[in-house]
N, C-alpha and C positions, 0 to 999 in steps of 0.2 A: 776135302781139300778144294779150295776155290781157285779159280783161274785168274787170280789177280797178279800173278807173276808174268814176266815177259815170255815164259816158255809156253808155246802153244801145244795143247793136247790134241793129238790126231787120232782118227779112227780109220781103219781100212774099209774098203768096199765090203769085204767078207764079214767083218765084225758088225758093220752097220746093217747088213742084210739079216744077220742073226738077231740083232737087237730089235729090228723092225718086226720080226715074227714073234717076239716075246710079248707077254702081258704088260711089260713096263717099257714100251717103245718110246724112244726119244722123239721130240719134236724136231722137224727139219725146217730150217730157215734158209731159203735160197736167196742170196744177196745180189744176184745178177739183175740186169735191167728187165723190165716187164717183157720186152720183145724176146730176149734170150730165154726167159722163163717159159714164155708161150711156146717157143720152138721145141723145147724138150726139158722136162724136169722130173724129179723123183715123185712118183705118185704119193699124194698126201702131204707134200711139202707146201710151205707158205712162202710167197714171194714178198720179201722185204728188201727193196733195193738198198745198196750200201749207202747211197747219199741221204737216206732217211734215218739211218741208225742214230747218229748223234742227237738229232732233234727229238727222237721218240724213244730213246733207250730206257728212260724211266718208266714209260707206259709199258714197253715190252717186258721190262723186269717184273712189273706187277702181275703179268699174265703168263709168265714162263716159270712155272714152279717145278719143272722136271728137267731132265737132261735135254740139252739142245745140241744138235749137230748143224753146223754152218756149212753151206755149200756155195761154190761159185764154179767157174769153168775149170780152173786149175789149182786154186787154193789161196792165191794172193789177196783177193778181195775178202774172202772168208776170214783170213787172219786179221785184216783191218776191222772187220765187224766184231770179231772175238775181242779185240782190244777195247772197242767201244762198250760192249756189253759187260766185259770184266770190270771196267771202270765204274759201271753202274751197280756192281756187286752181284752179278748173276753167277751162281755156281754151276758146275756141270756142263761147261762149254767144251765142245770138240769141233775140230775142223776135219771135213772129209778129205783124207789124203788123196791128192790127184784130182779132186773135184769131179764135176760131171764128165770130164774127159775119161777119168779112170772108171767111173760108174758105167758109162756106155761101153767102154772097151771090154769090161767084164761081162757084158751081156745082161746086166741087171735091168729090171723093168723100168721103162721110161714112158711117161705120158707125153705125147707129141701133138703139136699144133702147127700153125703157120711158121714156115722156116725162115730164119733171118741169119745174117752173119753175126758171129760172136763179137763182143766189144773188142777183144784183143786183136781180132782179124781186121776190124775197122781201123784201129790205131795203126797197125802195120801198113795198111793201104794209105792212110792219110800221111803218115810220116814218110813213107817211100815216095809218094807222089810229090810231096813238097821238096824233098831232097833232089829227086830227079829233075823236076821242073826248074828249081833254082840253079842247078849245075848247068842245065842246057841254056837257061836264060843268061847265065853269067858270061857266056861267050859274047853276048851283046852288051851287057852291063856287068862288069866284074864285081861290083858291090853286092850283087845278088848271091854270091857264094856264101855270104854271111848268114843267109837264111838257112842254108844247109848246115852250117856250123851251129846255129841256134837249135835246129831240130836234133842234131847229134847231142848237144848238151842236154836237151830235154829228155832224150832217151837214156842217157847215162844217169841223170838225176832220178828218173823213174825207176831204174834198176837199183840204185843205191838206197832210195827211200821206200821202195816197194809200193809206190803210189804213182799214179799217172794223171797229170793235169789234162792231157788230151783225152784220155779215157773218161775222165769225169765230165768234160765238156760234151763229148760224144754221147754219154749216157743220157743227157737231157735232150738230145735231138729227137724230133718227132718220130722218126722211123724206129727208134729204140723204145718207144712207149708201149707198143703192142696194145693189148686190150686195157692195159693200165693196172697198176697195183695201188689201190687206194689203201693207204696205211691204216686209216680208221676202220675199214672193212676187215683188214687182216687182224687188227687188235681185237675187234669184236669177235671174229672167228676163234681167235686164241682163247678169249674169255669164255666163250660158249663151250669150247672143247675141254676146258679145265674141269 
């Protein structure tokens, strides 16, 4: 069965740990930003940031000939990546239920590096700061309350569509690049591991 339907197949932390210790272990693609990946990731996983998936999904499809588990912080970005790869015809896709948050909460092995804030935390800080500052500034200029309304609309839209424009913008910020995830290097590594 391929994952071309809208139903996302999930795997639990426990089932992924069992599968990783088998001879037929899945490939793990972590779709978070390079800085998030550098902070903490599942050992042996590959960092393929979500914003590179659509552009490189055909190349990824050629080098992913086995089961693939997609990982992000909580599951939302991994589901978006699953849709992009499913459209390219890749079978055997799964999303880690609860993402890295569930993985670390379960005490599963984690490779750690320089610590940074997760993208979702950065979005909450940015949205909160804009709302608070626009409300405070609206005491001087009442029209600034509309900035708070715009941020609220953006947050509602992000929840309904399960995508976040602010998150996508922040993912390109220099502090979210970490050591970097060169997609060409990742594809080469996938090809060599096949």
